[in-house]
N, C-alpha and C positions, 0 to 999 in steps of 0.2 A: 730326372732333371728336365727332360723335355716337357713332362706334364706340369712340373712346377713353373717352368717358363711360360708355357701356354696359359696356365692358370693365372700367372701374374700378368700376362699380357691382356687376358680377358678382364681381369680385375681393373687394370688401368683403363681399359676401354669403358667399362661400366662406370668407373669413377668419373671419367671425362664426360660421358653421356649424362650422368646425373648432374654434374656441375653445369653442363650446357642447359639441361632442362630447368635447373634452378634459376639460371640466369634468364632464360626465356620467361619463366614465371615471374621473376622479379621485374623484367621489362614490361610484361603484360600488366602486372599490378600497378607499376608506375604509370603506364599509359592510361589504365582505367582510372587511376587516381586523378591524373591530369584532366581526363575527359569529364570525370565527375565534378572536378573543381570548376571547369568551364560551364557544365550544366547548372551547377549551383549558382554561379555568377549570372548566367542567363535567367535562371528562375528569380534571382534577387532583382534583376533589372526589370523583369516582367512584372513582379509584384509591385515594384516602385511605379512602373508605368500604369498598372491597373489602379493603384491608389491615387495617382495623379489624375487619371481619367475620371475617377469617381468625384474628385474634388474640383474638376475643371469643367469649363464649357467646351463642348465638342462642336466644332465648326467644319463644314466642308471647305475644301481649299478654294472653291469658287465663290463661297459666301462671304464676301468682304464685309458686308454689313454686320454679320455675326461676329467676325473677328474684331472689327473696330469697336463694336459695342462692348465686347468682353475686355478689350484693352482699356477702353475709357473707364470701365468700372473697376479696373485693377485686378481682374480675375485671370487665372491661368487659362491658357487655351490649348486644346489638343486639336490639331488640324488633320482632317482625314481626306483620303483620296476618293475617287468615284465609287469604290467598293466599300467604303466605310472603314478602311484600315488606316491606322495612324501613319503619317508620313515619317521617314527617318528624321533624326534630330536636326541635321543640317537643313533639310527641306522645310521642317517645322519653322525654324528660325527665319528662313527666307520668306515663307508664306506670311508669317506674322509681320515681318518688316515691310513686305510689299503692300500689305493691307493698309499700312499707314503712309504709303508713298503719295497718295492723293493729297492735295493741299489741305492742310488743317485750318487755314485761315480763310475767312470769308473774302469774296471778291477776287480770288485768284484762280487761274487755270480754267477748268470747265465750269466753275461757278460764276465767272465774270458776267455772263449774260442771263443768269437765272433771275426771274422776276416774280416768283410766287410769294404772296404775302398772305398768311393764314388769317381767317376771321378772328376777331377778338372776343366774341361771346359764344361759348360752346352751347350747342343745342343737343348734342349726343356725344358721349365718350365711352369707349369700351376697349379695354386691352386684355380682357379675359383672365386677368391675374387673380380675381376673386371668385372664379368659377371652380367647381369640382371637376377634376380630370375625368373624362368619360361622359360628362353631361352635355346636353344641348345647352348652349349659352342662354341664360334666362332673360337677358335684356333685349334679345332679338325676337321678332315674331316668326316662329316656325310656320312654314307653309307646307313644305313637302321635302322629301329626300332623306339624306343621311349625312348628318354633321355632328361633330362632337368637339369638346375641349380636349386638347392634348398638350403634353409637355414636350417641347422640341427644342434642342440646342439651347437649353438654359432659360427658356421662357414658355409661357402658356399662350396658345393661339387656337384658332378654330380650324379643324380639318374637315374637308368635304370630300366624300368618296363615292357619290352618286349624283345624278341629276337632282338639283335641289333648288328651293326657293325660300326666301325669307324677307321680312320687312323690318325697317328701322323706324320706330316711332320717335318723332322729334318733339322738343319742348314747345314748339310753336311752328307756324307756317313758315316755309322758306321765304326769306326776304328778297329784295331785289338783288342784293349782293350777298353771296355766301361762298363758303369753301367746303370741300369734302376731301378727306385724307384717309388712306389706309395702306397697309402693306400687303403684298400678294406674292406668293410663290406658286407657280402653276404646275411645274414638273412634267407637263405633257403638251405637245403641239396642239392636240385636238381637244383643248378645253376652251369654253367660251364663258365669259362673265358679262352679263348685261346689268347695268345699274341705271334705273330710271327715276326721275323726280315725279312721275305719275304712274298709275297702275299699268302692269303688264299682264296680258291674258295668259294665265298659267296653262290653259288648255292647248295653246299653240305649241308649247314646248319646242322652240326653235333649236335646231342643231347648231346654227350659227347666228350670231347677232345681225349679220349682214346677208343672210340667206333666207329663202322660203318666206313663210308668212310673217316673219319678224319685220319685214319691210313695211307691213301694213299697220304697225302700231301707230296709234294717234299720238301717244306721248313721246317726247324726245327721250333718248337714252344714250348712255355712254357704253362703249364696249372696251374692256380692259385687256382681256386675253381672248383672242379669236384668230387662230391660224396665223400667228405672228402679228396680226393687225391690231392696232389700238386706235380708237377714234370716237366720234360723236355723230349721231344722226338726229337732226331736229325734226319735229313733227311737220312743220311747214318751213323750216329754216334750212341752214346749210349742212353739208356733210363733209367730214374731214377724217381721213384715216392715214395711219403711218405704220410701217412695218417695224416691229420691235420684238426681240426675243430675250431680253435680259431677265424677265420674270421667270424664264425657264431655268435659270442658273442660280438664282438666289432670291431671298426675300427682298422685294423691291418696293420702295415707297411710290405710291400713286397720289397725285395732288390735282384737284380740280378747282378752278377759280372762275366764278360766274359774276359778271357785273352787267345787270340787265340782260340783253341778248348776247353780249360778248362773253365767250367762254374759252378758257385755255385749260389744257391738261398736260401734266408732266409725269414722266417716269424717271425717278431719281432727279438728276439735274437737267435732264433733256426735255424740252418742250416738244410734245408729239401732236398736239391739237391746238389750232388757233382759228376760231370761227367767230366772226363778228355778228352773225345774224342767226344764232341758234334760238329755237323757240322752245324754251324749257317750261314745263309746268311748275307751279309753286304750291305744292301741297304740304301737309305735315307728316308725310311718310316718304321714305325711300323704298324702292322695290328692287330686289336683286334676284336674278336667275343665274344659275351656274349649270351648264349642260356640256355634254361631250363624253369622251372616253375616260370617265373617272372610275377609280378603283382604289382598293387598299394599297396597291403597289404604286399607283399614279394618282395621288390625291391633289387637291388644291388647298393651300393654306392661306388664311386671312388673319390679320392682326392690326391692332392700333387704329380702330375705326374712330374718326373724329369728324363731326359736322359742326360748323360754326357760322354765325352771321357776321357780316362785315367782310373786310378784306382791304384792298388798296383804297386809301383815303387821302384827302388833302390834309396833311399833318398840321400845317400852319393854321388852317381854319379851326381845327379842333382845339389846338392850344390856345388860340385867341378866345374862342367861345367858352371853353370849359376850364382853361388854366392847366389842364393835365391831359395826358393821353396814355392809356394802358395798352401795351402791345403783347401779343402772343408770338410775334415774329422774330424775337431774338431767342435763340435756342442754345443750350449748353450741353456738353458731354455730361453723362450721368455722374452726379456727385462731385462735379468740379466746376471751375470757372472758365474752362476752355470753350470759347465761342464756336459753335458749329457753323460750317460754311453755308448751310441753308438760311442763315441769318442775313445773307448778302443784301437782298432787296430792302429790308427794313433799315439796315444800317446806312445804305446808300441814300434812302429817303430822308433820314435824319440829317445826314451831312449836307445833302442838297438843300434842304430847308434852311439850315444854319448859314450856308453860303449865300442864299438868296436874301436872307434877312439878317444882316450883320449885327443888329442890336439884340437879337434873340439870345437869351441865356437860359440854360436848362440845368435842372438837378435830375440825375438819373437814379431811380430808386429800384432796389431789388426786393422782391417779395416772394414768400414761399407758402405752401400749405402747412398743415400741422403734423404731417408724417415725419417721424424722427424727433430728436430733442430740439427744444427751442434754441439752446445755445449753438448747436451745430448749424441749424437753419439760419440763425442770425449771422454767423460767420460766413456761411456760404453765400447768402444774399448780398452781404457787403462786398465779398470778393468778386461776385459777378457784376455788380454795379461798377466797381472799380475797373473791371476788365473792359466793359463797354466804353467807359470814359477814355481809357488808354487807347483803345482801338480807334475811336473817332479822332483822337489827337494824332496817332501815328499813321493811320492809313489815309486819312482825309485832310490832315493839317488843320483841324479845328483848334483854336487857341485854348489852352488849359484854363484861362481865367473866365471862359464862357461856360465852363462845365463844372458841376459839382456831382458828387456821388455819395450814396448812403444805402445801407441795407437795414431792413426792418423784420426780416424773418417772417414768422406767422402772425405778427402783432396787428396787422392792418388788413384783415380779410375783407373781400368785397362780395363773397358768396359763401354758401354753406359748405363747410369742409366734410360734411357727412355724405356727399354725393361725388361721383367721379367728375361730373361737370363742374361742380363747385370748386373742387380741389384744383382742377385744371385752370379755372379762372383766377384762382388765388396765386398760382405760380406764374408770375408776370414780371415784366419790367415796365415801370411807369416813367414817363417824361413829364416833369413839372416845370412850367414856365416861371422863371424868377423875375420878380419885378423890382427888386432892390439890389 
């Protein structure tokens, strides 16, 4: 009997142990199943994020220009931190929202005192979009160094990774009034870019535009990235420098406006140079040197090179003499009729002229190049002309009966659509003086 009881007791113990083991295994299986479900969900989200990243424009959180450009074009944006990792969803939304926090309308906030007006006749245009990735851009004159076309954050631009030099051949000699524009992202404090309207001696290889033998150049030149400094040095004229570092954080627009000896330069909306007696050469080439601690890891990027004749003019005289005036100074977000804030000085000049001459009446005409469908371009040019008319009425109080608007799409070209310079000239707003 004792054996039976003992056996029964052991049997019960084994049964209980087996049940406990079964329950443990069940718990483990359930736990593993839950963990696997979590892993599958994480994998699904990662796949979705990867697919979104492939179809999206990737912008650094500090690169507001990239974020705004993608927003304006209606593209999805993936915002990354300093290490290139995508931000969490809530931070993504905040970064994209903050990028649009700057005033979208001309004449407001930081743009109120902005006074750059681009030249109206392009002498050289290059955005690198028609170049092969990996090639030295064909429309610049290679002198020395290491430069190539790359695709970066949804656009093509030129990357420089060693001390380099190149020239820009212009359609004609620089006139008395001209403008130069380009975008720059330096990535390193120890980069220097010198841009001269006359030859620079490549054998000097200055480490800084304001140091060493660079001071002995006979030609005036601009320095855009130089140990935080941005400025101009005239051969026998004035010198002006300002400390700036925004080009170290993002692709930054640089704009230079020359009127005789008077020269101004801007980084974004900020004027950094204001020299009334600069002594600039007027040749048919620009000469560019980039020097400093350049490498694959710390390159310099350049994009959207534009040189044009003209600039700030007395609008009324042109309207009275020619009956019309074509401007490149009214800019729009890509593919839309939203007026960009850089248009501030041109719009102000139109309003000021109409205030001064109360009998002046204008028709605002929108024109495009031939890229895209004619119907789309016609609709877009009409919407843009309407937007300019409405802005002049709302922002400056110009009476609506003094303004008309119309759009002509690509139907009235003024230059060859087969060249970048011609297409740029055809994308314009024209002001036509009404006589009846």
